[in-house]
SETOR-513698 format. One line per field, with one value per atom (N, C-alpha, C, O): residue number from 1; residue in three letters; chain; atom name; z, x, y. Coordinates in Angstrom, 2 decimals. Layout:
pos: [NUM,...]
code: [ALA,...]
unit: [A,...]
site: [CA,...]
zz: [Z,...]
xx: [X,...]
yy: [Y,...]
//
This chain:
pos: [1,1,1,1,2,2,2,2,3,3,3,3,4,4,4,4,5,5,5,5,6,6,6,6,7,7,7,7,8,8,8,8,9,9,9,9,10,10,10,10,11,11,11,11,12,12,12,12,13,13,13,13,14,14,14,14,15,15,15,15,16,16,16,16,17,17,17,17,18,18,18,18,19,19,19,19,20,20,20,20,21,21,21,21,22,22,22,22,23,23,23,23,24,24,24,24,25,25,25,25,26,26,26,26,27,27,27,27,28,28,28,28,29,29,29,29,30,30,30,30,31,31,31,31,32,32,32,32,33,33,33,33,34,34,34,34,35,35,35,35,36,36,36,36,37,37,37,37,38,38,38,38,39,39,39,39,40,40,40,40,41,41,41,41,42,42,42,42,43,43,43,43,44,44,44,44,45,45,45,45,46,46,46,46,47,47,47,47,48,48,48,48,49,49,49,49,50,50,50,50,51,51,51,51,52,52,52,52,53,53,53,53,54,54,54,54,55,55,55,55,56,56,56,56,57,57,57,57,58,58,58,58,59,59,59,59,60,60,60,60,61,61,61,61,62,62,62,62,63,63,63,63,64,64,64,64,65,65,65,65,66,66,66,66,67,67,67,67,68,68,68,68,69,69,69,69,70,70,70,70,71,71,71,71,72,72,72,72,73,73,73,73,74,74,74,74,75,75,75,75,76,76,76,76,77,77,77,77,78,78,78,78,79,79,79,79,80,80,80,80,81,81,81,81,82,82,82,82,83,83,83,83,84,84,84,84,85,85,85,85]
code: [UNK,UNK,UNK,UNK,UNK,UNK,UNK,UNK,UNK,UNK,UNK,UNK,UNK,UNK,UNK,UNK,UNK,UNK,UNK,UNK,UNK,UNK,UNK,UNK,UNK,UNK,UNK,UNK,UNK,UNK,UNK,UNK,UNK,UNK,UNK,UNK,UNK,UNK,UNK,UNK,UNK,UNK,UNK,UNK,UNK,UNK,UNK,UNK,UNK,UNK,UNK,UNK,UNK,UNK,UNK,UNK,UNK,UNK,UNK,UNK,UNK,UNK,UNK,UNK,UNK,UNK,UNK,UNK,UNK,UNK,UNK,UNK,UNK,UNK,UNK,UNK,UNK,UNK,UNK,UNK,UNK,UNK,UNK,UNK,UNK,UNK,UNK,UNK,UNK,UNK,UNK,UNK,UNK,UNK,UNK,UNK,UNK,UNK,UNK,UNK,UNK,UNK,UNK,UNK,UNK,UNK,UNK,UNK,UNK,UNK,UNK,UNK,UNK,UNK,UNK,UNK,UNK,UNK,UNK,UNK,UNK,UNK,UNK,UNK,UNK,UNK,UNK,UNK,UNK,UNK,UNK,UNK,UNK,UNK,UNK,UNK,UNK,UNK,UNK,UNK,UNK,UNK,UNK,UNK,UNK,UNK,UNK,UNK,UNK,UNK,UNK,UNK,UNK,UNK,UNK,UNK,UNK,UNK,UNK,UNK,UNK,UNK,UNK,UNK,UNK,UNK,UNK,UNK,UNK,UNK,UNK,UNK,UNK,UNK,UNK,UNK,UNK,UNK,UNK,UNK,UNK,UNK,UNK,UNK,UNK,UNK,UNK,UNK,UNK,UNK,UNK,UNK,UNK,UNK,UNK,UNK,UNK,UNK,UNK,UNK,UNK,UNK,UNK,UNK,UNK,UNK,UNK,UNK,UNK,UNK,UNK,UNK,UNK,UNK,UNK,UNK,UNK,UNK,UNK,UNK,UNK,UNK,UNK,UNK,UNK,UNK,UNK,UNK,UNK,UNK,UNK,UNK,UNK,UNK,UNK,UNK,UNK,UNK,UNK,UNK,UNK,UNK,UNK,UNK,UNK,UNK,UNK,UNK,UNK,UNK,UNK,UNK,UNK,UNK,UNK,UNK,UNK,UNK,UNK,UNK,UNK,UNK,UNK,UNK,UNK,UNK,UNK,UNK,UNK,UNK,UNK,UNK,UNK,UNK,UNK,UNK,UNK,UNK,UNK,UNK,UNK,UNK,UNK,UNK,UNK,UNK,UNK,UNK,UNK,UNK,UNK,UNK,UNK,UNK,UNK,UNK,UNK,UNK,UNK,UNK,UNK,UNK,UNK,UNK,UNK,UNK,UNK,UNK,UNK,UNK,UNK,UNK,UNK,UNK,UNK,UNK,UNK,UNK,UNK,UNK,UNK,UNK,UNK,UNK,UNK,UNK,UNK,UNK,UNK,UNK,UNK,UNK,UNK,UNK,UNK,UNK,UNK,UNK,UNK,UNK]
unit: [A,A,A,A,A,A,A,A,A,A,A,A,A,A,A,A,A,A,A,A,A,A,A,A,A,A,A,A,A,A,A,A,A,A,A,A,A,A,A,A,A,A,A,A,A,A,A,A,A,A,A,A,A,A,A,A,A,A,A,A,A,A,A,A,A,A,A,A,A,A,A,A,A,A,A,A,A,A,A,A,A,A,A,A,A,A,A,A,A,A,A,A,A,A,A,A,A,A,A,A,A,A,A,A,A,A,A,A,A,A,A,A,A,A,A,A,A,A,A,A,A,A,A,A,A,A,A,A,A,A,A,A,A,A,A,A,A,A,A,A,A,A,A,A,A,A,A,A,A,A,A,A,A,A,A,A,A,A,A,A,A,A,A,A,A,A,A,A,A,A,A,A,A,A,A,A,A,A,A,A,A,A,A,A,A,A,A,A,A,A,A,A,A,A,A,A,A,A,A,A,A,A,A,A,A,A,A,A,A,A,A,A,A,A,A,A,A,A,A,A,A,A,A,A,A,A,A,A,A,A,A,A,A,A,A,A,A,A,A,A,A,A,A,A,A,A,A,A,A,A,A,A,A,A,A,A,A,A,A,A,A,A,A,A,A,A,A,A,A,A,A,A,A,A,A,A,A,A,A,A,A,A,A,A,A,A,A,A,A,A,A,A,A,A,A,A,A,A,A,A,A,A,A,A,A,A,A,A,A,A,A,A,A,A,A,A,A,A,A,A,A,A,A,A,A,A,A,A,A,A,A,A,A,A,A,A,A,A,A,A]
site: [N,CA,C,O,N,CA,C,O,N,CA,C,O,N,CA,C,O,N,CA,C,O,N,CA,C,O,N,CA,C,O,N,CA,C,O,N,CA,C,O,N,CA,C,O,N,CA,C,O,N,CA,C,O,N,CA,C,O,N,CA,C,O,N,CA,C,O,N,CA,C,O,N,CA,C,O,N,CA,C,O,N,CA,C,O,N,CA,C,O,N,CA,C,O,N,CA,C,O,N,CA,C,O,N,CA,C,O,N,CA,C,O,N,CA,C,O,N,CA,C,O,N,CA,C,O,N,CA,C,O,N,CA,C,O,N,CA,C,O,N,CA,C,O,N,CA,C,O,N,CA,C,O,N,CA,C,O,N,CA,C,O,N,CA,C,O,N,CA,C,O,N,CA,C,O,N,CA,C,O,N,CA,C,O,N,CA,C,O,N,CA,C,O,N,CA,C,O,N,CA,C,O,N,CA,C,O,N,CA,C,O,N,CA,C,O,N,CA,C,O,N,CA,C,O,N,CA,C,O,N,CA,C,O,N,CA,C,O,N,CA,C,O,N,CA,C,O,N,CA,C,O,N,CA,C,O,N,CA,C,O,N,CA,C,O,N,CA,C,O,N,CA,C,O,N,CA,C,O,N,CA,C,O,N,CA,C,O,N,CA,C,O,N,CA,C,O,N,CA,C,O,N,CA,C,O,N,CA,C,O,N,CA,C,O,N,CA,C,O,N,CA,C,O,N,CA,C,O,N,CA,C,O,N,CA,C,O,N,CA,C,O,N,CA,C,O,N,CA,C,O,N,CA,C,O,N,CA,C,O,N,CA,C,O,N,CA,C,O,N,CA,C,O,N,CA,C,O,N,CA,C,O]
zz: [243.81,243.70,243.30,242.54,243.82,243.53,242.71,242.81,241.90,241.08,239.94,239.90,239.04,237.91,237.59,237.63,237.27,236.90,235.44,234.98,234.73,233.35,233.37,234.02,232.66,232.65,231.35,231.37,230.23,228.94,227.99,227.89,227.29,226.30,224.92,224.68,224.02,222.63,222.00,221.97,221.51,221.13,219.78,219.19,219.28,218.03,217.90,218.46,217.15,216.83,215.39,214.49,215.19,213.86,212.93,211.71,213.50,212.72,213.66,214.87,213.14,214.03,214.94,214.48,216.24,217.20,217.65,218.40,217.21,217.58,219.10,219.73,219.72,221.18,221.72,222.86,220.93,221.39,221.39,222.10,220.60,220.49,221.11,221.12,221.62,222.16,223.35,223.46,224.23,225.42,225.00,225.53,224.08,223.60,222.99,223.30,222.12,221.44,222.44,222.19,223.57,224.59,225.60,226.48,225.46,226.35,227.66,228.59,227.76,228.99,229.17,228.19,230.40,230.72,231.59,232.40,231.42,232.28,233.73,234.03,234.63,236.04,236.53,237.73,235.60,236.02,236.57,236.13,237.55,238.12,237.41,237.25,236.98,236.30,237.37,238.26,237.26,238.24,237.66,238.40,236.35,235.70,234.27,233.64,233.76,232.37,231.77,232.22,230.73,230.08,231.10,230.98,232.10,233.10,234.27,235.24,234.22,235.32,236.28,235.89,237.56,238.58,238.73,238.89,238.69,238.88,240.00,240.26,240.68,241.79,242.84,243.25,243.26,244.26,243.69,244.41,242.37,241.73,241.56,241.66,241.30,241.12,239.83,238.85,239.88,238.71,237.52,236.41,237.77,236.69,236.04,234.82,236.84,236.28,235.42,234.32,235.91,235.14,233.82,232.78,233.85,232.62,231.68,230.46,232.23,231.39,230.73,229.54,231.47,230.90,229.78,228.79,229.95,228.91,227.79,226.77,227.98,227.04,226.75,225.61,227.83,227.73,228.44,229.35,228.03,228.67,229.18,228.55,230.30,230.81,230.30,229.93,230.30,229.75,230.65,230.17,231.93,232.85,232.53,232.69,232.08,231.64,232.73,232.44,234.00,235.08,235.13,235.65,234.62,234.69,233.33,233.24,232.28,230.95,230.74,231.48,229.73,229.38,229.03,229.26,228.46,228.13,229.41,229.43,230.47,231.74,232.27,232.74,232.19,232.65,231.90,232.50,230.58,229.76,230.15,230.24,230.37,230.69,232.05,232.28,232.93,234.25,234.27,235.30,233.13,232.99,234.01,234.48,234.35,235.25,234.41,233.37,234.87,234.10,234.17,235.12,233.15,233.18,234.28,234.58,234.89,235.96,235.43,236.13,234.21,233.61,232.12,231.54,231.49,230.05,229.39,229.95,228.21,227.52,227.27,226.92,227.44,227.20,225.73,225.00,225.32,223.93,223.70,224.62,222.48,222.09,221.47,220.95,221.49,222.11,223.62,224.19,224.25,225.72,226.22,225.72,227.21,227.79,229.27,229.92]
xx: [162.75,164.18,164.83,164.26,166.01,166.76,168.00,168.54,168.43,169.64,169.46,168.48,170.41,170.42,171.85,172.75,172.06,173.37,173.33,172.34,174.41,174.52,174.67,175.57,173.78,173.84,174.43,175.37,173.87,174.30,174.58,173.80,175.69,176.07,175.99,176.58,175.25,175.22,176.56,176.90,177.33,178.72,178.92,180.00,177.92,178.11,176.98,175.90,177.25,176.23,175.80,176.63,174.50,174.00,173.93,174.01,173.79,173.70,174.00,173.90,174.38,174.69,173.51,172.38,173.79,172.75,171.93,170.97,172.32,171.60,171.56,172.61,170.36,170.31,170.83,171.29,170.77,171.28,172.80,173.39,173.45,174.91,175.63,176.86,174.90,175.56,176.45,177.55,176.00,176.80,178.11,179.17,178.07,179.28,180.22,181.41,179.69,180.52,181.16,182.25,180.49,181.01,181.94,182.49,182.13,183.03,182.41,183.14,181.09,180.41,180.63,180.63,180.81,181.07,179.96,179.35,179.71,178.76,179.20,180.40,178.23,178.53,178.61,178.57,178.74,178.77,177.42,176.38,177.43,176.20,175.93,176.83,174.68,174.30,174.18,173.33,175.04,175.03,174.46,173.90,174.61,174.11,173.74,174.34,172.73,172.30,172.26,171.52,173.07,173.17,173.40,172.83,174.23,174.58,173.62,173.91,172.48,171.52,171.82,171.83,172.05,172.30,171.08,169.96,171.30,170.19,170.48,169.67,171.62,171.95,170.84,170.47,170.31,169.25,167.85,166.87,167.75,166.43,165.90,166.64,164.61,164.02,164.54,164.82,164.64,165.06,164.15,164.63,162.84,161.88,162.14,162.07,162.42,162.68,163.93,163.94,165.00,166.24,166.00,166.45,165.29,165.03,164.14,164.32,163.18,162.34,163.18,163.00,164.10,164.95,165.82,166.07,166.29,167.09,166.22,166.73,164.91,163.94,164.29,164.30,164.58,165.02,164.02,163.31,163.97,163.13,164.03,165.04,163.67,164.41,163.72,162.55,164.45,163.91,162.83,161.97,162.86,161.86,160.52,160.35,159.58,158.27,157.58,156.82,157.82,157.17,157.58,156.83,158.76,159.25,159.26,159.70,158.79,158.89,157.86,156.88,158.09,157.15,155.79,154.76,155.78,154.51,153.70,152.48,154.41,153.74,153.21,152.07,154.02,153.57,152.30,151.32,152.33,151.17,149.95,148.84,150.18,149.04,148.45,147.26,149.26,148.79,148.33,147.86,148.48,148.09,148.78,148.20,150.01,150.78,151.59,152.13,151.69,152.49,153.97,154.45,154.68,156.13,156.65,156.05,157.75,158.34,159.30,159.61,159.76,160.68,160.45,159.90,160.87,160.75,162.06,163.13,162.02,163.26,164.10,163.58,165.41,166.32,166.71,166.52,167.25,167.70,168.95,169.75,169.11,170.32,171.27,170.81,172.57,173.20,173.19,173.30,173.05,173.01,174.45,175.29,174.72,176.07,176.03,177.07]
yy: [218.39,218.20,219.52,220.31,219.75,220.97,220.62,219.52,221.59,221.48,220.47,219.72,220.48,219.55,219.17,220.01,217.89,217.39,216.93,216.35,217.21,216.76,215.24,214.70,214.56,213.10,212.57,211.78,212.98,212.44,213.59,214.53,213.49,214.50,213.85,212.79,214.49,214.02,214.41,215.59,213.43,213.69,214.38,214.28,215.07,215.81,216.81,216.64,217.84,218.83,218.55,218.50,218.37,218.01,219.21,219.05,220.42,221.65,222.81,222.65,223.99,225.12,225.45,225.58,225.59,225.90,224.71,224.86,223.51,222.29,222.16,222.01,222.23,222.15,220.82,220.77,219.76,218.46,218.42,217.61,219.28,219.22,220.40,220.42,221.40,222.59,222.28,222.82,221.41,221.09,220.45,220.81,219.51,218.85,219.87,219.89,220.72,221.72,222.69,223.21,222.92,223.84,223.15,223.81,221.84,221.12,220.68,220.31,220.70,220.26,218.76,218.00,218.33,216.93,216.34,217.04,215.05,214.35,214.48,214.41,214.66,214.79,216.23,216.47,217.19,218.59,218.99,218.49,219.90,220.47,221.79,222.61,222.00,223.24,224.33,224.25,225.35,226.44,227.73,228.55,227.92,229.14,228.80,227.94,229.50,229.35,230.74,231.61,230.95,232.26,233.37,234.46,233.10,234.10,234.20,234.91,233.52,233.54,232.40,231.24,232.74,231.73,230.83,231.32,229.52,228.57,227.57,226.68,227.73,226.84,226.95,228.05,225.81,225.78,225.91,225.78,226.16,226.23,224.80,223.83,224.70,223.37,222.74,223.42,221.43,220.66,220.98,221.16,221.04,221.30,222.66,222.78,223.68,225.01,224.99,225.54,224.36,224.29,223.59,224.06,222.46,221.72,222.53,222.48,223.27,224.13,225.21,225.49,225.81,226.85,226.30,226.98,225.06,224.42,223.86,223.39,223.91,223.34,221.89,221.45,221.17,219.79,218.90,219.34,217.66,216.66,215.56,215.23,215.01,213.86,212.60,212.62,211.52,210.27,209.68,208.93,210.00,209.48,210.13,211.33,209.34,209.87,210.67,211.60,210.31,211.03,212.50,213.33,212.84,214.22,214.91,216.06,214.26,214.85,215.95,216.05,216.78,217.84,217.25,217.88,216.05,215.41,215.17,215.34,214.79,214.59,215.92,215.99,216.96,218.28,218.66,219.10,218.50,218.87,218.03,218.54,216.75,215.88,216.24,216.03,216.78,217.18,218.64,219.14,219.32,220.72,221.63,222.61,221.28,222.13,223.10,222.73,224.34,225.31,224.99,224.37,225.43,225.31,226.20,227.24,225.82,226.62,227.68,228.64,227.52,228.47,228.53,227.60,229.62,229.76,229.38,229.65,228.75,228.40,229.65,230.71,229.52,230.62,230.66,229.69,231.79,231.94,231.11,230.90,230.66,229.95,230.97,231.98,230.73,229.57,229.67,230.76,228.54,228.48,228.46,227.72,229.28,229.34,229.02,229.01]
//
């Protein structure tokens, strides 16, 4: 799969730099397509790489980092530095 869409936004930041609340604090909305991460274009990149860069897991167990680890597949991208823009 290519590209990634924002699905759920955690409506508060629990502490400064909280990765769960950064999108909310930055005004990101559900339904937006992720086009760049910290200035790096990611449009057309694999969903797995984008999620790896965001250091995020999806709720679907088949695509989670736990699944990647259990399958011993390497990550497609490295997590980016925070704050994520």
